[in-house]
N, C-alpha and C positions, 0 to 999 in steps of 0.2 A: 541573355535569357530574361524573359519577362516574369513578373510575379506569378502570373497564371500558370506558367509551366511548372511551378513548384507545388501547386495546390493539389490536394487529393481530389480525384474525379467525382467523389460522392459528397464533397463538402457543400454546405449551404452557400449560396451567394453571399458575398461580404455584406451586402445591405440587410440580410436577414439574420446575421450572427448576433448573438447576445453580447453586448459590450462588456458586461461584468465578467462573463466567462472568458472573453478575449483578454481582459485585464489580468485575470487570474493566470491565464496561460503564459503571461509574460514574466511570471515569478518562477524562477527555476526551483524545482521541488525534488526532494529525495524520493526514491521509490522504495516502499516497504511492502512486506506481506505480513498481515496480522492474522494469527491463527488462534483458535479456541476450540474447546470440546475435548472429548475423550476418545479412546481407541475405536469406538463404534459410531461416533457422531462428530468426526473432525470437520471443521469448516475453516476456510481462509479467504482472504480478500486482499487485493492489491490496493494500497492506500498511499497517496502522495500529499493529502491534506493533513499534515501531522506537525506537531510542535512538541519539543521537549523542554521542560522548565526545571531548573535547579531549585532546590529548596529542601525542606524537611517535612514531609518526604519529597523526593524528586518525583515529578509527574510527567506523563505523556498525555497529550490531547489530540484527538483526531475526529474526522467526520466519517460517519458510516450511515448508509441507508438503513432505516429501521426495519425494512422488510428483507434484509439480507441474512443468510444462514449464520454468518459469523456473529452478527448482532444477537441472534437467538442464543447461540452458545455462550456468549459473554454474559448475557442475562442469567442463563441457567447455572453457569459454573462460577461466575464472579471473577474470572481470570482470563488472561490472554497473553500472547507472546508477540512482540514486534521484531521482525527480522529485517535488517537493512541490506538491500540488494547491491551487488556489485555489477560492473559492466557486463559480465558474461551471463547474468541472470535474467536477461530480457524474456526468454522463453518461459521461465517460471512466472515472471510478472504477468505475461500475457495469459497464461493458463489460469492464474488466480483472478485475473480481471474478467475472465470469461470471453476473451476475444481470440483465443487459440483453442482449437479442438483438443479435448483432453479426455479421451475414452477411459473410463474408470475413475474419473475425477482428477483434480489438480495434484493430489498427493501421490498418485500412482507413479511409480518409478523413482520417487525421491526417498532419500534416507531420512526416516522420521522416527523419533522416540517420543513417547508420551511422558509429560512431566506434570507436576501438580498445577502448573499454570497453563497447560495446553500442549498441543503438538509442537515439537521442536524439529525444524528442518536442519539436520546436522551439517549439511554442506554450506549453509548460510551461517557464517561464524560470528557475525556481530548481531547481537540480539538483546532485548530487554524482557524480563519476566515481570508481568504487571498484574495488579489486583484492581478490579473495577471499583471505583469509589463514587462516581457521580456521572450522570448524563443529563442532558437537556435536549428535549425534542424541538427541533427547528422546523421550518416549513417542509423541506425535502430530506433532511438528514437529522441524525442525532449527533450532538457534540458529546464525545465520550472522554472521560478523564480516568486515568489509571495511575495508581501509585506504583513506582518502579521498585520492585523488591529484589531484583538481581540483574546483573549485566554481564554479558560475555563479550569481550572485545577482540577484534582481529585487526591487524595492521592493514587496513584497506588502502589500496593505491588508486583504484578507479571505481568510485561509487556510481551506481546507476542513477541518473537524474532524468527529469521530465521537464520539457520546455516547449511551449507552443505546439502541443499535440504530438510530440515524438520524443524518443529517448535521446538524451545528449550522449554523444560518443566522442571520444578523444579524436581530435583532428577534423571534426565535422562541425558545420554550423548548425543553427537551430532548424527545427522542422517547420511544420505548417502553422498558420494562425488559426 
């Protein structure tokens, strides 16, 4: 099988692909959903550009487009929730990324409770409750920093990962470049 047989039919030709984006794609990344807002204005976004740093206080750092609804809710409320997805959560990831149709919005059909830090998707059992402490606007994104004020852990066996344009799945190789 040739390389071209694995490529997505709508992919840009290799000569036109951004080399920095391709480099980033070769770094396996966790898949998370970040939520913020209240009962009447919930927002969420799938994020894989994320880093957790130990310290006092422990912090989470992620990239977010400044024109995204979740960014608006974080600025308004000063809080957000980071949910760590597992292998079976790809449909949730796609809905919050806006690449899967989600009539009624991405929260529809999910078990959600509102917390002082934002919407908590109860079926995603590993999460961090965060307070926004800093952000820096970059060219196309905002680098957001939040202090972790609470953590709920689940004994995850198969976290959802992202590598070269597709989800990493147990027993499968990487996806597209």
